[in-house]
C-alpha positions as CSV (number, residue, x, y, z in Angstrom):
1,M,17.6,3.0,-2.5
2,D,19.1,3.3,-5.9
3,T,16.8,4.7,-8.7
4,N,17.8,1.8,-10.9
5,N,16.6,-0.7,-8.3
6,F,13.4,1.3,-7.9
7,N,12.7,1.3,-11.6
8,E,13.3,-2.5,-11.8
9,S,10.9,-3.0,-8.8
10,I,8.2,-0.9,-10.6
11,K,8.8,-2.8,-13.8
12,G,8.5,-6.1,-12.0
13,F,5.3,-5.0,-10.3
14,F,3.7,-4.1,-13.7
15,W,4.8,-7.4,-15.2
16,G,3.2,-9.2,-12.3
17,V,0.0,-7.2,-12.6
18,G,-0.1,-7.9,-16.4
19,F,0.4,-11.6,-15.7
20,V,-2.5,-11.7,-13.2
21,I,-4.8,-9.8,-15.6
22,A,-3.9,-12.3,-18.4
23,I,-4.6,-15.3,-16.2
24,L,-7.9,-13.9,-14.9
25,G,-8.9,-13.1,-18.6
26,G,-8.2,-16.7,-19.6
27,I,-10.1,-18.1,-16.7
28,S,-13.1,-15.8,-17.4
29,A,-13.1,-16.8,-21.1
30,F,-13.0,-20.4,-20.2
31,A,-15.8,-20.0,-17.6
32,L,-18.0,-18.1,-20.0
33,T,-17.6,-20.7,-22.7
34,I,-18.7,-23.5,-20.4
35,A,-21.5,-21.4,-18.9
36,A,-22.8,-20.6,-22.4
37,D,-22.9,-24.4,-23.2
38,V,-24.8,-25.1,-20.0
39,D,-27.1,-22.1,-20.6
40,S,-27.9,-23.2,-24.1
41,G,-28.7,-26.8,-22.9
42,F,-30.9,-25.4,-20.1
43,K,-32.8,-23.1,-22.5
44,T,-33.4,-26.0,-24.9
45,M,-34.7,-28.2,-22.0
46,V,-37.0,-25.4,-20.8
47,S,-38.2,-24.6,-24.3
48,N,-39.1,-28.3,-24.9
49,K,-40.9,-28.5,-21.6
50,A,-42.8,-25.3,-22.4
51,L,-43.9,-26.7,-25.8
52,E,-45.1,-29.9,-24.1
53,T,-47.0,-27.9,-21.5
54,S,-48.6,-25.6,-24.1
55,D,-49.8,-28.6,-26.1
56,E,-51.5,-29.9,-23.0
57,I,-53.1,-26.5,-22.4
58,N,-54.2,-26.2,-26.0
59,N,-56.2,-29.4,-25.5
60,D,-58.3,-27.4,-23.0
61,Y,-59.7,-25.1,-25.7
62,K,-61.7,-25.4,-28.9
63,L,-60.7,-22.6,-31.3
64,T,-63.1,-22.1,-34.2
65,L,-63.0,-19.6,-37.1
66,S,-66.3,-17.8,-37.5
67,A,-65.7,-15.4,-40.3
68,I,-63.1,-13.3,-42.2
69,Y,-64.3,-9.7,-42.9
70,K,-62.6,-7.5,-45.5
71,E,-63.9,-4.0,-45.4
72,N,-62.5,-0.5,-45.8
73,G,-59.0,-1.9,-46.6
74,Q,-58.8,-3.8,-43.3
75,V,-59.1,-7.4,-42.3
76,R,-61.0,-8.5,-39.2
77,I,-61.3,-12.1,-38.1
78,A,-64.0,-13.4,-35.8
79,A,-63.2,-16.5,-33.8
80,E,-64.8,-18.6,-31.0
81,L,-62.8,-19.8,-28.0
82,K,-64.5,-22.5,-26.1
83,N,-63.5,-24.1,-22.7
84,I,-63.8,-27.9,-23.2
85,T,-62.7,-28.7,-19.6
86,N,-64.6,-29.1,-16.4
87,E,-62.8,-26.2,-14.7
88,S,-62.4,-22.4,-15.1
89,I,-59.4,-21.5,-17.3
90,Y,-57.5,-18.4,-18.4
91,T,-58.1,-17.1,-21.9
92,G,-54.9,-16.4,-23.8
93,T,-54.2,-14.3,-26.9
94,V,-55.3,-15.7,-30.2
95,I,-53.0,-15.5,-33.2
96,A,-54.5,-15.8,-36.7
97,S,-52.0,-16.6,-39.4
98,T,-53.3,-15.4,-42.8
99,F,-52.7,-17.0,-46.2
100,D,-53.6,-16.4,-49.8
101,E,-55.3,-18.8,-52.2
102,S,-52.1,-20.7,-53.0
103,G,-51.3,-21.1,-49.3
104,K,-48.6,-18.5,-49.1
105,F,-48.2,-16.8,-45.7
106,I,-49.3,-13.2,-45.7
107,G,-49.0,-12.1,-42.0
108,N,-50.1,-12.7,-38.4
109,C,-53.0,-10.9,-36.7
110,V,-53.5,-10.8,-32.9
111,G,-56.7,-10.6,-30.8
112,K,-57.7,-11.1,-27.2
113,S,-60.9,-12.2,-25.7
114,T,-62.9,-9.7,-23.7
115,D,-63.2,-12.4,-21.0
116,S,-60.3,-13.1,-18.7
117,F,-61.5,-16.5,-17.7
118,L,-63.8,-19.1,-19.2
119,E,-66.1,-21.3,-17.2
120,P,-66.7,-24.9,-18.3
121,S,-68.3,-25.1,-21.7
122,E,-68.4,-21.3,-21.9
123,V,-67.7,-19.7,-25.3
124,S,-65.9,-16.4,-25.7
125,Y,-65.9,-14.4,-29.0
126,V,-62.6,-13.0,-30.2
127,D,-62.4,-10.0,-32.6
128,I,-59.0,-10.2,-34.3
129,K,-57.8,-7.1,-36.1
130,C,-55.1,-7.3,-38.7
131,N,-52.5,-4.6,-39.5
132,L,-51.9,-5.5,-43.1
133,F,-51.1,-3.3,-46.1
134,R,-54.1,-2.6,-48.4
135,S,-52.4,-4.7,-51.1
136,Q,-52.3,-7.7,-48.7
137,V,-55.9,-7.3,-47.6
138,S,-57.4,-8.3,-50.9
139,K,-55.2,-11.5,-51.0
140,V,-56.4,-12.9,-47.6
141,H,-58.2,-16.2,-48.3
142,S,-57.8,-18.4,-45.3
143,T,-56.4,-18.4,-41.8
144,K,-55.0,-20.8,-39.1
145,L,-55.7,-20.0,-35.5
146,K,-53.6,-20.8,-32.4
147,I,-53.4,-19.6,-28.8
148,K,-50.4,-17.6,-27.6
149,W,-49.4,-18.0,-24.0
150,F,-46.3,-15.8,-23.7
């Protein structure tokens, strides 16, 4: 076999390999683009379903603010979580969003009940500790409570 023919064969082989790689790259890019659109739609659908479900679950609880304590440069919030259903239910984490007198958001605080489950009409007391800067502590005026499930 002539070296010139051998070089042409090797050159053709590499051109073929390059062509195959280019085609596979194009197909992969196309597939990933379509998959991303499907994935985005699926995530939106699941997110909407989760919001509907959490709204239904939130109707199982009565969440009441008891008091806001500001002492030693810290904020602690006392809340009551009551089961208003006829069955035993799981207690979630409570998030307290804090606001100043003008209604401007300051920060979120998180607390969890010491009880894992609540029996019908049972009340659990939640101690919520806030990790705020000292300058923010004096500004805390009000809070909004909600239950976090995830």
